[in-house]
N, C-alpha and C positions, 0 to 999 in steps of 0.2 A: 539579573536573576529573573527567570521566567516564572511568574507567580500566577496562581489560579484564583478565580473569583471565589468568594467565601461561601456563597449560597448556590449550590449546583443541584439541578434536578436531573436524575437519571431516567432515561427511557430504555426499556428492554424491547428491542425490535426482533421479531422472529426472522430467521433466515430459511429454515425449513422446520419440519415437525420436531426436530431434536436440538437444533443449534440456533443461537441468537447472537446479536451484537448489542452493545451499549451505546447510546447516542446521548450526548450532553451538549446543549447549546449554551452560548455565552460563557465559554470555558476559561479562556485566558483573561487575566486582569487587563493586560495592555497588548493586545494582538498587533496593533499598529506599530508598536515599538519593535516587535520582532521582524516585521517587514522592513523597517528602516535598518535594523541590524543586518539583514540580508543584503540590502543595497550597499551598505557601508563596508561589507566584507565580501564583495563579489569575487575578489581574487582568491578567496579560500575555497570556492566551489571547484569540484573536479568531475570529470566524466569517466566512465568505464566503457569498453567496447560493446559489451552486450548485457550490461546490468540494467540499472534504472534508465529509463528513456529520457535522460536529461541530467543536468548537473546536480550534485549533492554536496553537502558540507556537514561534517561531523561536528557536534557541539561538545564543549567542555562539560563534563558531568557536574562541575561546580556551579553551573548556571541552572541546574535542573532539579535541585533538591525537592522543591515543592511538587513538581510534576512526577518525579520518581516515587516520592512518598505516597502520592495519591494512587499510583499503580499498585504499590505494595500493599496498601491498606484497603482501599475501596474495591479495586478490581480483583484482588485475591479473594474477597468474600463473594463477589458475583460469579467468579469462574472456578472457584475451588482449587486454588493453588497456594502453596506455602508462601508466607510473607518473607521468610528467610532465604537467602542465597538467590535472588533473582539476578540474572545477568542482562543488563539493559544497555542498549546502544541507541542513541538518539541523534537526529540531525535534521537539517532542512533539505527539501528536495524540490526541484522544478521540472515538471514534465514539459519538454520542449521539442522532442523529435517529431518531424513530419512523418506521416505514414510510410512514405517511400524509403525512409532510412531505417525503419524498424528491423531489428534482427529477428530470427525465427521465433524465439520464445518471448519476445516483446509483443508479438501478435497474438498471444494466447494467454489465458489466465494462468495463474501459478500458485503454488504454495510456498511459504517461506522456507529457506534452507533448514534442513533438520540439524539439530545440534547433537549432543551426547545422548546415548540411549537412556530412556527413563525420564527425559525432560520434555516439556511441551513448549510450543511457540505461540506467543500472542503478539498482537500489534496494536498500537494506538496511532491515530492520524488526526491532525487538526487542520481544517481547511482555512487558509489564510488569503482567500480571494473572494471578492464580491460577486463576480460574474458566474452565476450558477450554470450558465451554458458551457462552462469549462468541464463540467461533469463531476460526479461523485465516485462511489466505489461499488462495484458489482460483485456478487457472490455466485458461485457455480457449483455444480456436481459433475464429477468426471463421468463420461459415458464409456470412454475407451482408455482407461489408465494404462493398459498394456501398450497401446500405440504411443502414448505420451512418454512413458518410461523408455521405450526403445528409441524414440527420437532424441531424448535427452542423452542417451549413451552415444548416439551418432554425433550429436552436436559437439561433444567433447573431442571427437576425433576429426570430424570434417563437417562443418556447418552446411556445405553444399549438399552433402549426402543426406543430412537431416532434412533439408528443404525438399529434396526429391522424395524422400520417404513420407513426409507429411503431406505432400501434394498427392501422393498415391492414395491416401486414406482420408483426405478432407478437401472438399471443394473450396473451402476458405483459402487454402494455400495454393490453389490454382488460379486465384483471382489477384487483383492488385492488392498490395499490402495495406492493412488498415488496423486500427485498434479494435480489439474484441469488445463488442457491445451487445451480443445476442448469442443464443444457442447455436451450436454447430455440431458437426459429427463427433467431436471429441468431448464436448462439455455442454451441460444444460444450464441456462441462466435461471437462478432461483429468485433473486431479488437484487435491486440496486438501492443504495442509500444516497439520496440527493445531497449535494453540498449546501452549506450555508456558512457565511463568514463567521469564523470563530466557533464552529461546531467541531466537537471531538467525537470520533467513533473508536470503539475498542472491540476486538474480535479475535478469534482463534486464527493464527496464521496458517493452520493446517487445513482450513477450508479454501478451496481454490477461489481466487479473487483477482481483480484487476481494476484499474481506473476505468470508469465508464465514460469514455471520451467520444462523444458522438459528433463533435464539431472541432476537429483538429486544426482547422484553419484559424481558430481563435487562440491557439497556443502562442506564447510570447516569451522572449528572453527578458522582458522587463519585470522585475520582481514586484512592482506595484500593479501590474496588469495580468501577469501570467498565473499559472497553476502552481502556486507556492504552497507547500504543506510542511508541517512539523510532524516527523515520524519517529516513533519509538518501537524498537523490537525487543521483546522480552522472552528470554529463555528461562523457564521456571520448573519447579518440581511440583507435581500434583500431590494433593493431600491423600 
């Protein structure tokens, strides 16, 4: 069972003049046990061709009652969504891909996939690594959503055509691949939340965001050394 500490202090951190995220330090009761769990279940992690830039493992909801209850009760009050009928998907993720292996949209900030009409997306992330040089989470504002949406359409048909289109409209895509960590022609960096071991952040998945990975050479496949996180995606109904 993934349990939370009993005495949690919430910080509300502005992203821009309208939006914010919640930051909570010392979040899990036994974060080290979760790292060992990842180590002992390495064969349950899997990768996708152009999804998360590294292996992921879905977790049994039965392990997560405490975590999911916290999202339904505390986060619903902070962000104004209904406690009833949240659809939660939670797992462990490791960012491992070197920049030269990134797919087109792994080089750009993103919003979480939209669900059914009328629902909103939120996300929770817990940092499970000590090395703060592995980077936190950055939030952005689209400058050219039209270009991004057209590139997404092309990506579904032909990733090479999407790469050519993106290179025509952004100098970033005419350079060597790298993780996005600053403003470019397509999006403006608003803020980044630095990592801290056992820190949780909660935010709207509809704000463009990405891992703020400025030192990709430090990425590792070792669960005790790499960029391991606990992630929860919540599709909810607004009040």
